[in-house]
N, CA, C, O and the ligand as a Tripos MOL2 file, in Angstrom:
@<TRIPOS>MOLECULE
protein
  289   287    73     0     0
PROTEIN
NO_CHARGES

@<TRIPOS>ATOM
      1 N          -3.8170   23.6900    0.3980 N.3       1 MET1
      2 CA         -5.1660   23.3960    0.9560 C.3       1 MET1
      3 C          -5.5620   21.9760    0.5980 C.2       1 MET1
      4 O          -5.4480   21.5540   -0.5530 O.2       1 MET1
      5 N          -6.0250   21.2530    1.5880 N.am      2 ALA2
      6 CA         -6.4260   19.8500    1.3960 C.3       2 ALA2
      7 C          -7.6540   19.7220    0.5610 C.2       2 ALA2
      8 O          -8.6320   20.4450    0.7550 O.2       2 ALA2
      9 N          -7.6130   18.8220   -0.3520 N.am      3 THR3
     10 CA         -8.8060   18.5500   -1.1730 C.3       3 THR3
     11 C          -9.7500   17.5940   -0.4060 C.2       3 THR3
     12 O          -9.3780   17.0400    0.6290 O.2       3 THR3
     13 N         -10.9500   17.4180   -0.9250 N.am      4 VAL4
     14 CA        -11.9080   16.5020   -0.2670 C.3       4 VAL4
     15 C         -11.3170   15.1000   -0.2250 C.2       4 VAL4
     16 O         -11.4610   14.3820    0.7650 O.2       4 VAL4
     17 N         -10.6550   14.7200   -1.3030 N.am      5 LEU5
     18 CA        -10.0360   13.3680   -1.3720 C.3       5 LEU5
     19 C          -8.9640   13.2190   -0.2960 C.2       5 LEU5
     20 O          -8.8680   12.1560    0.3160 O.2       5 LEU5
     21 N          -8.1640   14.2410   -0.0500 N.am      6 ASP6
     22 CA         -7.1480   14.2410    0.9740 C.3       6 ASP6
     23 C          -7.7890   14.0580    2.3770 C.2       6 ASP6
     24 O          -7.2880   13.3050    3.2110 O.2       6 ASP6
     25 N          -8.9110   14.7740    2.6030 N.am      7 ARG7
     26 CA         -9.5920   14.7200    3.8580 C.3       7 ARG7
     27 C         -10.2020   13.3350    4.0870 C.2       7 ARG7
     28 O         -10.1390   12.7960    5.1920 O.2       7 ARG7
     29 N         -10.7840   12.7740    3.0480 N.am      8 VAL8
     30 CA        -11.4000   11.4420    3.1310 C.3       8 VAL8
     31 C         -10.2920   10.4290    3.4100 C.2       8 VAL8
     32 O         -10.4430    9.5460    4.2540 O.2       8 VAL8
     33 N          -9.1760   10.5660    2.6910 N.am      9 ARG9
     34 CA         -8.0390    9.6220    2.8550 C.3       9 ARG9
     35 C          -7.5030    9.6630    4.3200 C.2       9 ARG9
     36 O          -7.2760    8.6330    4.9550 O.2       9 ARG9
     37 N          -7.3210   10.8920    4.8040 N.am     10 ALA10
     38 CA         -6.7730   11.0790    6.1810 C.3      10 ALA10
     39 C          -7.7290   10.4860    7.2300 C.2      10 ALA10
     40 O          -7.3060    9.9160    8.2350 O.2      10 ALA10
     41 N          -9.0340   10.6430    6.9550 N.am     11 PHE11
     42 CA        -10.0310   10.1430    7.8860 C.3      11 PHE11
     43 C         -10.0120    8.6240    7.9410 C.2      11 PHE11
     44 O         -10.0370    8.0360    9.0220 O.2      11 PHE11
     45 N          -9.9680    7.9890    6.7720 N.am     12 VAL12
     46 CA         -9.9700    6.5700    6.6710 C.3      12 VAL12
     47 C          -8.6500    6.0500    7.3230 C.2      12 VAL12
     48 O          -8.6690    5.0170    7.9930 O.2      12 VAL12
     49 N          -7.5420    6.7390    7.1330 N.am     13 GLU13
     50 CA         -6.2240    6.2710    7.6720 C.3      13 GLU13
     51 C          -6.2730    6.3840    9.1850 C.2      13 GLU13
     52 O          -5.6980    5.5510    9.8850 O.2      13 GLU13
     53 N          -6.9640    7.4210    9.7090 N.am     14 ARG14
     54 CA         -7.0360    7.5950   11.1270 C.3      14 ARG14
     55 C          -7.8210    6.4610   11.7950 C.2      14 ARG14
     56 O          -7.5530    6.1030   12.9420 O.2      14 ARG14
     57 N          -8.7720    5.9110   11.0790 N.am     15 LEU15
     58 CA         -9.5910    4.8250   11.6350 C.3      15 LEU15
     59 C          -9.0020    3.4660   11.3480 C.2      15 LEU15
     60 O          -9.4340    2.4720   11.9320 O.2      15 LEU15
     61 N          -8.0380    3.3970   10.4740 N.am     16 ALA16
     62 CA         -7.4080    2.1070   10.0480 C.3      16 ALA16
     63 C          -7.0160    1.2440   11.2260 C.2      16 ALA16
     64 O          -6.4740    1.7680   12.1990 O.2      16 ALA16
     65 N          -7.2660   -0.0710   11.1850 N.am     17 PRO17
     66 CA         -7.8100   -0.7850   10.0460 C.3      17 PRO17
     67 C          -9.3740   -0.9360   10.1130 C.2      17 PRO17
     68 O          -9.9410   -1.7870    9.4270 O.2      17 PRO17
     69 N         -10.0360   -0.1190   10.9290 N.am     18 GLU18
     70 CA        -11.4650   -0.2150   11.0310 C.3      18 GLU18
     71 C         -12.1290    0.3280    9.8060 C.2      18 GLU18
     72 O         -11.6910    1.3600    9.2970 O.2      18 GLU18
     73 N         -13.2030   -0.3290    9.2770 N.am     19 PRO19
     74 CA        -13.8620    0.1420    8.0590 C.3      19 PRO19
     75 C         -14.8910    1.2590    8.3960 C.2      19 PRO19
     76 O         -15.4200    1.3090    9.5060 O.2      19 PRO19
     77 N         -15.1490    2.1170    7.4490 N.am     20 VAL20
     78 CA        -16.1580    3.1810    7.6250 C.3      20 VAL20
     79 C         -16.9360    3.3670    6.3790 C.2      20 VAL20
     80 O         -16.3820    3.3030    5.2820 O.2      20 VAL20
     81 N         -18.2450    3.6040    6.5170 N.am     21 CYS21
     82 CA        -19.0980    3.7540    5.3580 C.3      21 CYS21
     83 C         -19.1610    5.1910    4.8280 C.2      21 CYS21
     84 O         -18.7360    6.1390    5.4880 O.2      21 CYS21
     85 N         -19.6980    5.3150    3.6280 N.am     22 ASP22
     86 CA        -19.7660    6.5990    2.9570 C.3      22 ASP22
     87 C         -20.5790    7.6010    3.7730 C.2      22 ASP22
     88 O         -20.2130    8.7730    3.8630 O.2      22 ASP22
     89 N         -21.6670    7.1470    4.3600 N.am     23 ASP23
     90 CA        -22.5490    8.0350    5.1300 C.3      23 ASP23
     91 C         -21.8120    8.5890    6.3550 C.2      23 ASP23
     92 O         -21.9450    9.7740    6.6620 O.2      23 ASP23
     93 N         -21.0580    7.7780    7.0410 N.am     24 CYS24
     94 CA        -20.3260    8.2540    8.1870 C.3      24 CYS24
     95 C         -19.1970    9.2320    7.8070 C.2      24 CYS24
     96 O         -18.9160   10.1900    8.5270 O.2      24 CYS24
     97 N         -18.5620    8.9590    6.6570 N.am     25 ILE25
     98 CA        -17.5230    9.8460    6.1700 C.3      25 ILE25
     99 C         -18.1940   11.2090    5.8060 C.2      25 ILE25
    100 O         -17.6730   12.2750    6.1370 O.2      25 ILE25
    101 N         -19.3020   11.1420    5.1530 N.am     26 THR26
    102 CA        -19.9880   12.3840    4.7950 C.3      26 THR26
    103 C         -20.3720   13.1520    6.0500 C.2      26 THR26
    104 O         -20.1930   14.3680    6.1130 O.2      26 THR26
    105 N         -20.8920   12.4590    7.0390 N.am     27 ASP27
    106 CA        -21.3130   13.0380    8.2860 C.3      27 ASP27
    107 C         -20.1670   13.6720    9.0930 C.2      27 ASP27
    108 O         -20.2520   14.8210    9.5290 O.2      27 ASP27
    109 N         -19.0920   12.8860    9.2770 N.am     28 ARG28
    110 CA        -18.0020   13.3290   10.1090 C.3      28 ARG28
    111 C         -17.1770   14.4570    9.4310 C.2      28 ARG28
    112 O         -16.6280   15.3230   10.1120 O.2      28 ARG28
    113 N         -17.1040   14.4300    8.1510 N.am     29 LEU29
    114 CA        -16.3630   15.4610    7.4580 C.3      29 LEU29
    115 C         -17.2260   16.6140    6.9840 C.2      29 LEU29
    116 O         -16.7590   17.5580    6.3470 O.2      29 LEU29
    117 N         -18.5220   16.5010    7.3240 N.am     30 SER30
    118 CA        -19.5180   17.5250    6.8870 C.3      30 SER30
    119 C         -19.4550   17.7990    5.3760 C.2      30 SER30
    120 O         -19.4570   18.9460    4.9310 O.2      30 SER30
    121 N         -19.4010   16.7220    4.6220 N.am     31 LEU31
    122 CA        -19.4430   16.8680    3.1580 C.3      31 LEU31
    123 C         -20.8730   17.2600    2.7770 C.2      31 LEU31
    124 O         -21.8280   16.8600    3.4430 O.2      31 LEU31
    125 N         -21.0140   18.0410    1.7060 N.am     32 SER32
    126 CA        -22.3550   18.5610    1.3560 C.3      32 SER32
    127 C         -23.2540   17.5110    0.6570 C.2      32 SER32
    128 O         -24.4340   17.3870    0.9860 O.2      32 SER32
    129 N         -22.7110   16.7940   -0.2640 N.am     33 VAL33
    130 CA        -23.5000   15.8420   -0.9960 C.3      33 VAL33
    131 C         -23.0800   14.3860   -0.7490 C.2      33 VAL33
    132 O         -21.8890   14.0780   -0.7000 O.2      33 VAL33
    133 N         -24.0310   13.5280   -0.6010 N.am     34 ARG34
    134 CA        -23.7040   12.1430   -0.3310 C.3      34 ARG34
    135 C         -22.9110   11.5210   -1.4520 C.2      34 ARG34
    136 O         -22.0130   10.7170   -1.2040 O.2      34 ARG34
    137 N         -23.2220   11.8730   -2.6700 N.am     35 GLN35
    138 CA        -22.4990   11.3540   -3.8450 C.3      35 GLN35
    139 C         -20.9990   11.6890   -3.7760 C.2      35 GLN35
    140 O         -20.1420   10.9810   -4.3060 O.2      35 GLN35
    141 N         -20.7470   12.7690   -3.1140 N.am     36 HIS36
    142 CA        -19.3810   13.2210   -2.9810 C.3      36 HIS36
    143 C         -18.4820   12.2040   -2.2890 C.2      36 HIS36
    144 O         -17.4280   11.8450   -2.8160 O.2      36 HIS36
    145 N         -18.8990   11.7330   -1.0960 N.am     37 ALA37
    146 CA        -18.1340   10.7400   -0.3970 C.3      37 ALA37
    147 C         -18.0630    9.4550   -1.1780 C.2      37 ALA37
    148 O         -17.0350    8.7800   -1.2370 O.2      37 ALA37
    149 N         -19.2040    9.1390   -1.7830 N.am     38 ASN38
    150 CA        -19.3080    7.9300   -2.5850 C.3      38 ASN38
    151 C         -18.2560    7.9370   -3.6940 C.2      38 ASN38
    152 O         -17.5520    6.9490   -3.9000 O.2      38 ASN38
    153 N         -18.1610    9.0140   -4.3720 N.am     39 HIS39
    154 CA        -17.2350    9.1780   -5.4940 C.3      39 HIS39
    155 C         -15.7990    9.1260   -5.0000 C.2      39 HIS39
    156 O         -14.9270    8.5250   -5.6280 O.2      39 HIS39
    157 N         -15.5700    9.7800   -3.8430 N.am     40 LYS40
    158 CA        -14.1860    9.8000   -3.3140 C.3      40 LYS40
    159 C         -13.7160    8.4530   -2.8020 C.2      40 LYS40
    160 O         -12.5640    8.0710   -3.0070 O.2      40 LYS40
    161 N         -14.6300    7.7150   -2.1170 N.am     41 THR41
    162 CA        -14.2570    6.4190   -1.6140 C.3      41 THR41
    163 C         -13.9410    5.4530   -2.7480 C.2      41 THR41
    164 O         -13.0370    4.6220   -2.6570 O.2      41 THR41
    165 N         -14.7230    5.5920   -3.8280 N.am     42 ARG42
    166 CA        -14.4600    4.7170   -4.9760 C.3      42 ARG42
    167 C         -13.1370    5.0470   -5.6240 C.2      42 ARG42
    168 O         -12.4470    4.1730   -6.1490 O.2      42 ARG42
    169 N         -12.7950    6.3170   -5.5800 N.am     43 GLU43
    170 CA        -11.5050    6.7800   -6.1270 C.3      43 GLU43
    171 C         -10.3600    6.2270   -5.2130 C.2      43 GLU43
    172 O          -9.3270    5.7430   -5.6740 O.2      43 GLU43
    173 N         -10.6150    6.3340   -3.9690 N.am     44 LEU44
    174 CA         -9.6470    5.8970   -2.9510 C.3      44 LEU44
    175 C          -9.4440    4.3830   -3.0080 C.2      44 LEU44
    176 O          -8.3390    3.8840   -2.7960 O.2      44 LEU44
    177 N         -10.5020    3.6810   -3.2910 N.am     45 ALA45
    178 CA        -10.4460    2.2060   -3.3160 C.3      45 ALA45
    179 C          -9.4850    1.7500   -4.3670 C.2      45 ALA45
    180 O          -9.0260    0.6100   -4.3020 O.2      45 ALA45
    181 N          -9.1490    2.5750   -5.3400 N.am     46 GLY46
    182 CA         -8.2000    2.2400   -6.3480 C.3      46 GLY46
    183 C          -6.7480    2.4540   -5.9050 C.2      46 GLY46
    184 O          -5.8100    2.0620   -6.5990 O.2      46 GLY46
    185 N          -6.5850    3.0730   -4.7590 N.am     47 SER47
    186 CA         -5.2280    3.3290   -4.2210 C.3      47 SER47
    187 C          -4.6690    2.0960   -3.4830 C.2      47 SER47
    188 O          -5.4410    1.3480   -2.8820 O.2      47 SER47
    189 N          -3.3860    1.8790   -3.5160 N.am     48 PRO48
    190 CA         -2.7770    0.7600   -2.8550 C.3      48 PRO48
    191 C          -3.0480    0.8030   -1.3550 C.2      48 PRO48
    192 O          -2.9150    1.8550   -0.7290 O.2      48 PRO48
    193 N          -3.4280   -0.3380   -0.7770 N.am     49 GLY49
    194 CA         -3.6540   -0.4120    0.6820 C.3      49 GLY49
    195 C          -5.1270   -0.1880    1.1020 C.2      49 GLY49
    196 O          -5.5260   -0.5640    2.2040 O.2      49 GLY49
    197 N          -5.9420    0.4410    0.1920 N.am     50 PHE50
    198 CA         -7.3110    0.6310    0.5330 C.3      50 PHE50
    199 C          -8.2180   -0.4180   -0.0670 C.2      50 PHE50
    200 O          -8.0060   -0.8870   -1.1850 O.2      50 PHE50
    201 N          -9.2260   -0.7760    0.6940 N.am     51 GLU51
    202 CA        -10.1450   -1.7890    0.2960 C.3      51 GLU51
    203 C         -11.5520   -1.3960    0.5150 C.2      51 GLU51
    204 O         -11.9170   -0.8900    1.5760 O.2      51 GLU51
    205 N         -12.4020   -1.6380   -0.5460 N.am     52 ARG52
    206 CA        -13.8470   -1.2870   -0.4340 C.3      52 ARG52
    207 C         -14.5900   -2.6090   -0.5470 C.2      52 ARG52
    208 O         -14.3980   -3.3700   -1.4950 O.2      52 ARG52
    209 N         -15.4340   -2.8650    0.4270 N.am     53 LEU53
    210 CA        -16.1990   -4.0760    0.4590 C.3      53 LEU53
    211 C         -17.4490   -3.8990    1.3230 C.2      53 LEU53
    212 O         -17.6170   -2.8830    1.9980 O.2      53 LEU53
    213 N         -18.3110   -4.8990    1.2870 N.am     54 LYS54
    214 CA        -19.4920   -4.8770    2.1120 C.3      54 LYS54
    215 C         -19.1790   -5.5000    3.4540 C.2      54 LYS54
    216 O         -18.8360   -6.6790    3.5440 O.2      54 LYS54
    217 N         -19.3050   -4.6650    4.5370 N.am     55 ASP55
    218 CA        -18.9970   -5.0980    5.8170 C.3      55 ASP55
    219 C         -19.6960   -4.1540    6.8390 C.2      55 ASP55
    220 O         -20.3530   -3.1840    6.4600 O.2      55 ASP55
    221 N         -19.5340   -4.4680    8.1130 N.am     56 SER56
    222 CA        -20.2180   -3.5530    9.0590 C.3      56 SER56
    223 C         -19.3110   -2.3710    9.3890 C.2      56 SER56
    224 O         -18.1290   -2.5340    9.6950 O.2      56 SER56
    225 N         -19.8900   -1.1960    9.3200 N.am     57 CYS57
    226 CA        -19.1940    0.0500    9.5500 C.3      57 CYS57
    227 C         -18.7930    0.1640   11.0430 C.2      57 CYS57
    228 O         -19.5920   -0.1420   11.9290 O.2      57 CYS57
    229 N         -17.5940    0.5920   11.2940 N.am     58 SER58
    230 CA        -17.0820    0.6500   12.6750 C.3      58 SER58
    231 C         -17.7070    1.8060   13.4350 C.2      58 SER58
    232 O         -17.6270    1.8630   14.6620 O.2      58 SER58
    233 N         -18.3410    2.7460   12.6980 N.am     59 LEU59
    234 CA        -18.9530    3.9180   13.4050 C.3      59 LEU59
    235 C         -20.4480    3.7230   13.6050 C.2      59 LEU59
    236 O         -20.9340    3.8770   14.7260 O.2      59 LEU59
    237 N         -21.1880    3.3910   12.5630 N.am     60 CYS60
    238 CA        -22.6990    3.2560   12.7040 C.3      60 CYS60
    239 C         -23.0910    1.7950   12.8830 C.2      60 CYS60
    240 O         -24.2280    1.5290   13.2730 O.2      60 CYS60
    241 N         -22.2120    0.8370   12.6200 N.am     61 GLY61
    242 CA        -22.5400   -0.5270   12.8050 C.3      61 GLY61
    243 C         -23.3940   -1.1930   11.7270 C.2      61 GLY61
    244 O         -23.6450   -2.3970   11.7910 O.2      61 GLY61
    245 N         -23.8300   -0.4320   10.7590 N.am     62 LEU62
    246 CA        -24.6280   -1.0240    9.6860 C.3      62 LEU62
    247 C         -23.7890   -1.7570    8.6780 C.2      62 LEU62
    248 O         -22.6540   -1.3630    8.4110 O.2      62 LEU62
    249 N         -24.3220   -2.8140    8.1150 N.am     63 VAL63
    250 CA        -23.6200   -3.5720    7.0610 C.3      63 VAL63
    251 C         -23.9070   -2.8920    5.7260 C.2      63 VAL63
    252 O         -25.0460   -2.8950    5.2590 O.2      63 VAL63
    253 N         -22.9020   -2.3240    5.1250 N.am     64 LYS64
    254 CA        -23.0300   -1.6260    3.8680 C.3      64 LYS64
    255 C         -21.6460   -1.5560    3.1800 C.2      64 LYS64
    256 O         -20.6950   -2.1990    3.6230 O.2      64 LYS64
    257 N         -21.5540   -0.8040    2.1440 N.am     65 LEU65
    258 CA        -20.2530   -0.7120    1.5020 C.3      65 LEU65
    259 C         -19.3960    0.2040    2.3660 C.2      65 LEU65
    260 O         -19.7730    1.3360    2.6710 O.2      65 LEU65
    261 N         -18.2430   -0.3120    2.7480 N.am     66 VAL66
    262 CA        -17.3440    0.4320    3.6130 C.3      66 VAL66
    263 C         -15.9790    0.4840    2.9570 C.2      66 VAL66
    264 O         -15.6900   -0.2630    2.0230 O.2      66 VAL66
    265 N         -15.1730    1.3520    3.4470 N.am     67 ILE67
    266 CA        -13.7670    1.4100    2.9870 C.3      67 ILE67
    267 C         -12.8270    1.3630    4.1800 C.2      67 ILE67
    268 O         -13.1160    1.9450    5.2260 O.2      67 ILE67
    269 N         -11.7560    0.7050    4.0340 N.am     68 SER68
    270 CA        -10.7750    0.6070    5.1280 C.3      68 SER68
    271 C          -9.3730    0.6290    4.5170 C.2      68 SER68
    272 O          -9.1760    0.4090    3.3220 O.2      68 SER68
    273 N          -8.4180    0.9050    5.3940 N.am     69 LYS69
    274 CA         -7.0110    0.8780    4.9490 C.3      69 LYS69
    275 C          -6.3580   -0.2650    5.7190 C.2      69 LYS69
    276 O          -6.4820   -0.3800    6.9380 O.2      69 LYS69
    277 N          -5.6730   -1.0850    4.9740 N.am     70 LYS70
    278 CA         -4.9630   -2.1900    5.5950 C.3      70 LYS70
    279 C          -3.7280   -1.6990    6.2800 C.2      70 LYS70
    280 O          -2.9670   -0.9120    5.7180 O.2      70 LYS70
    281 N          -3.5080   -2.1750    7.5450 N.am     71 LEU71
    282 CA         -2.2610   -1.8770    8.2300 C.3      71 LEU71
    283 C          -1.2440   -2.9440    7.8790 C.2      71 LEU71
    284 O          -1.5740   -4.1230    7.7500 O.2      71 LEU71
    285 N          -0.0740   -2.5340    7.7340 N.am     72 ARG72
    286 CA          0.9820   -3.5150    7.3770 C.3      72 ARG72
    287 C           1.4020   -4.3240    8.6520 C.2      72 ARG72
    288 O           2.2700   -5.1930    8.5740 O.2      72 ARG72
    289 ZN        -21.2510    4.1190    8.9790 Zn       73 ZN73
@<TRIPOS>BOND
     1     1     2 1
     2     2     3 1
     3     3     4 2
     4     3     5 am
     5     5     6 1
     6     6     7 1
     7     7     8 2
     8     7     9 am
     9     9    10 1
    10    10    11 1
    11    11    12 2
    12    11    13 am
    13    13    14 1
    14    14    15 1
    15    15    16 2
    16    15    17 am
    17    17    18 1
    18    18    19 1
    19    19    20 2
    20    19    21 am
    21    21    22 1
    22    22    23 1
    23    23    24 2
    24    23    25 am
    25    25    26 1
    26    26    27 1
    27    27    28 2
    28    27    29 am
    29    29    30 1
    30    30    31 1
    31    31    32 2
    32    31    33 am
    33    33    34 1
    34    34    35 1
    35    35    36 2
    36    35    37 am
    37    37    38 1
    38    38    39 1
    39    39    40 2
    40    39    41 am
    41    41    42 1
    42    42    43 1
    43    43    44 2
    44    43    45 am
    45    45    46 1
    46    46    47 1
    47    47    48 2
    48    47    49 am
    49    49    50 1
    50    50    51 1
    51    51    52 2
    52    51    53 am
    53    53    54 1
    54    54    55 1
    55    55    56 2
    56    55    57 am
    57    57    58 1
    58    58    59 1
    59    59    60 2
    60    59    61 am
    61    61    62 1
    62    62    63 1
    63    63    64 2
    64    63    65 am
    65    65    66 1
    66    66    67 1
    67    67    68 2
    68    67    69 am
    69    69    70 1
    70    70    71 1
    71    71    72 2
    72    71    73 am
    73    73    74 1
    74    74    75 1
    75    75    76 2
    76    75    77 am
    77    77    78 1
    78    78    79 1
    79    79    80 2
    80    79    81 am
    81    81    82 1
    82    82    83 1
    83    83    84 2
    84    83    85 am
    85    85    86 1
    86    86    87 1
    87    87    88 2
    88    87    89 am
    89    89    90 1
    90    90    91 1
    91    91    92 2
    92    91    93 am
    93    93    94 1
    94    94    95 1
    95    95    96 2
    96    95    97 am
    97    97    98 1
    98    98    99 1
    99    99   100 2
   100    99   101 am
   101   101   102 1
   102   102   103 1
   103   103   104 2
   104   103   105 am
   105   105   106 1
   106   106   107 1
   107   107   108 2
   108   107   109 am
   109   109   110 1
   110   110   111 1
   111   111   112 2
   112   111   113 am
   113   113   114 1
   114   114   115 1
   115   115   116 2
   116   115   117 am
   117   117   118 1
   118   118   119 1
   119   119   120 2
   120   119   121 am
   121   121   122 1
   122   122   123 1
   123   123   124 2
   124   123   125 am
   125   125   126 1
   126   126   127 1
   127   127   128 2
   128   127   129 am
   129   129   130 1
   130   130   131 1
   131   131   132 2
   132   131   133 am
   133   133   134 1
   134   134   135 1
   135   135   136 2
   136   135   137 am
   137   137   138 1
   138   138   139 1
   139   139   140 2
   140   139   141 am
   141   141   142 1
   142   142   143 1
   143   143   144 2
   144   143   145 am
   145   145   146 1
   146   146   147 1
   147   147   148 2
   148   147   149 am
   149   149   150 1
   150   150   151 1
   151   151   152 2
   152   151   153 am
   153   153   154 1
   154   154   155 1
   155   155   156 2
   156   155   157 am
   157   157   158 1
   158   158   159 1
   159   159   160 2
   160   159   161 am
   161   161   162 1
   162   162   163 1
   163   163   164 2
   164   163   165 am
   165   165   166 1
   166   166   167 1
   167   167   168 2
   168   167   169 am
   169   169   170 1
   170   170   171 1
   171   171   172 2
   172   171   173 am
   173   173   174 1
   174   174   175 1
   175   175   176 2
   176   175   177 am
   177   177   178 1
   178   178   179 1
   179   179   180 2
   180   179   181 am
   181   181   182 1
   182   182   183 1
   183   183   184 2
   184   183   185 am
   185   185   186 1
   186   186   187 1
   187   187   188 2
   188   187   189 am
   189   189   190 1
   190   190   191 1
   191   191   192 2
   192   191   193 am
   193   193   194 1
   194   194   195 1
   195   195   196 2
   196   195   197 am
   197   197   198 1
   198   198   199 1
   199   199   200 2
   200   199   201 am
   201   201   202 1
   202   202   203 1
   203   203   204 2
   204   203   205 am
   205   205   206 1
   206   206   207 1
   207   207   208 2
   208   207   209 am
   209   209   210 1
   210   210   211 1
   211   211   212 2
   212   211   213 am
   213   213   214 1
   214   214   215 1
   215   215   216 2
   216   215   217 am
   217   217   218 1
   218   218   219 1
   219   219   220 2
   220   219   221 am
   221   221   222 1
   222   222   223 1
   223   223   224 2
   224   223   225 am
   225   225   226 1
   226   226   227 1
   227   227   228 2
   228   227   229 am
   229   229   230 1
   230   230   231 1
   231   231   232 2
   232   231   233 am
   233   233   234 1
   234   234   235 1
   235   235   236 2
   236   235   237 am
   237   237   238 1
   238   238   239 1
   239   239   240 2
   240   239   241 am
   241   241   242 1
   242   242   243 1
   243   243   244 2
   244   243   245 am
   245   245   246 1
   246   246   247 1
   247   247   248 2
   248   247   249 am
   249   249   250 1
   250   250   251 1
   251   251   252 2
   252   251   253 am
   253   253   254 1
   254   254   255 1
   255   255   256 2
   256   255   257 am
   257   257   258 1
   258   258   259 1
   259   259   260 2
   260   259   261 am
   261   261   262 1
   262   262   263 1
   263   263   264 2
   264   263   265 am
   265   265   266 1
   266   266   267 1
   267   267   268 2
   268   267   269 am
   269   269   270 1
   270   270   271 1
   271   271   272 2
   272   271   273 am
   273   273   274 1
   274   274   275 1
   275   275   276 2
   276   275   277 am
   277   277   278 1
   278   278   279 1
   279   279   280 2
   280   279   281 am
   281   281   282 1
   282   282   283 1
   283   283   284 2
   284   283   285 am
   285   285   286 1
   286   286   287 1
   287   287   288 2
@<TRIPOS>SUBSTRUCTURE
     1 MET1         2 RESIDUE 1 A MET
     2 ALA2         6 RESIDUE 1 A ALA
     3 THR3        10 RESIDUE 1 A THR
     4 VAL4        14 RESIDUE 1 A VAL
     5 LEU5        18 RESIDUE 1 A LEU
     6 ASP6        22 RESIDUE 1 A ASP
     7 ARG7        26 RESIDUE 1 A ARG
     8 VAL8        30 RESIDUE 1 A VAL
     9 ARG9        34 RESIDUE 1 A ARG
    10 ALA10       38 RESIDUE 1 A ALA
    11 PHE11       42 RESIDUE 1 A PHE
    12 VAL12       46 RESIDUE 1 A VAL
    13 GLU13       50 RESIDUE 1 A GLU
    14 ARG14       54 RESIDUE 1 A ARG
    15 LEU15       58 RESIDUE 1 A LEU
    16 ALA16       62 RESIDUE 1 A ALA
    17 PRO17       66 RESIDUE 1 A PRO
    18 GLU18       70 RESIDUE 1 A GLU
    19 PRO19       74 RESIDUE 1 A PRO
    20 VAL20       78 RESIDUE 1 A VAL
    21 CYS21       82 RESIDUE 1 A CYS
    22 ASP22       86 RESIDUE 1 A ASP
    23 ASP23       90 RESIDUE 1 A ASP
    24 CYS24       94 RESIDUE 1 A CYS
    25 ILE25       98 RESIDUE 1 A ILE
    26 THR26      102 RESIDUE 1 A THR
    27 ASP27      106 RESIDUE 1 A ASP
    28 ARG28      110 RESIDUE 1 A ARG
    29 LEU29      114 RESIDUE 1 A LEU
    30 SER30      118 RESIDUE 1 A SER
    31 LEU31      122 RESIDUE 1 A LEU
    32 SER32      126 RESIDUE 1 A SER
    33 VAL33      130 RESIDUE 1 A VAL
    34 ARG34      134 RESIDUE 1 A ARG
    35 GLN35      138 RESIDUE 1 A GLN
    36 HIS36      142 RESIDUE 1 A HIS
    37 ALA37      146 RESIDUE 1 A ALA
    38 ASN38      150 RESIDUE 1 A ASN
    39 HIS39      154 RESIDUE 1 A HIS
    40 LYS40      158 RESIDUE 1 A LYS
    41 THR41      162 RESIDUE 1 A THR
    42 ARG42      166 RESIDUE 1 A ARG
    43 GLU43      170 RESIDUE 1 A GLU
    44 LEU44      174 RESIDUE 1 A LEU
    45 ALA45      178 RESIDUE 1 A ALA
    46 GLY46      182 RESIDUE 1 A GLY
    47 SER47      186 RESIDUE 1 A SER
    48 PRO48      190 RESIDUE 1 A PRO
    49 GLY49      194 RESIDUE 1 A GLY
    50 PHE50      198 RESIDUE 1 A PHE
    51 GLU51      202 RESIDUE 1 A GLU
    52 ARG52      206 RESIDUE 1 A ARG
    53 LEU53      210 RESIDUE 1 A LEU
    54 LYS54      214 RESIDUE 1 A LYS
    55 ASP55      218 RESIDUE 1 A ASP
    56 SER56      222 RESIDUE 1 A SER
    57 CYS57      226 RESIDUE 1 A CYS
    58 SER58      230 RESIDUE 1 A SER
    59 LEU59      234 RESIDUE 1 A LEU
    60 CYS60      238 RESIDUE 1 A CYS
    61 GLY61      242 RESIDUE 1 A GLY
    62 LEU62      246 RESIDUE 1 A LEU
    63 VAL63      250 RESIDUE 1 A VAL
    64 LYS64      254 RESIDUE 1 A LYS
    65 LEU65      258 RESIDUE 1 A LEU
    66 VAL66      262 RESIDUE 1 A VAL
    67 ILE67      266 RESIDUE 1 A ILE
    68 SER68      270 RESIDUE 1 A SER
    69 LYS69      274 RESIDUE 1 A LYS
    70 LYS70      278 RESIDUE 1 A LYS
    71 LEU71      282 RESIDUE 1 A LEU
    72 ARG72      286 RESIDUE 1 A ARG
    73 ZN73       289 GROUP 0 **** ****
């Protein structure tokens, strides 16, 4: 069974290399608590290939902290 982190990772990878914000991740994956996505993206940002920075989200268009996966 996929963990929340697995689902967040798969979602970000599907959008790669487009960045996505925590709120959109929470919304699209129907996560219960906002902190949850926030915690997961911070965890994910420590993984190779993932980058967390302030940029415009590819889904909602707002400039905020987003996460993206670099394509090789
Ligand atoms: Zn967004």
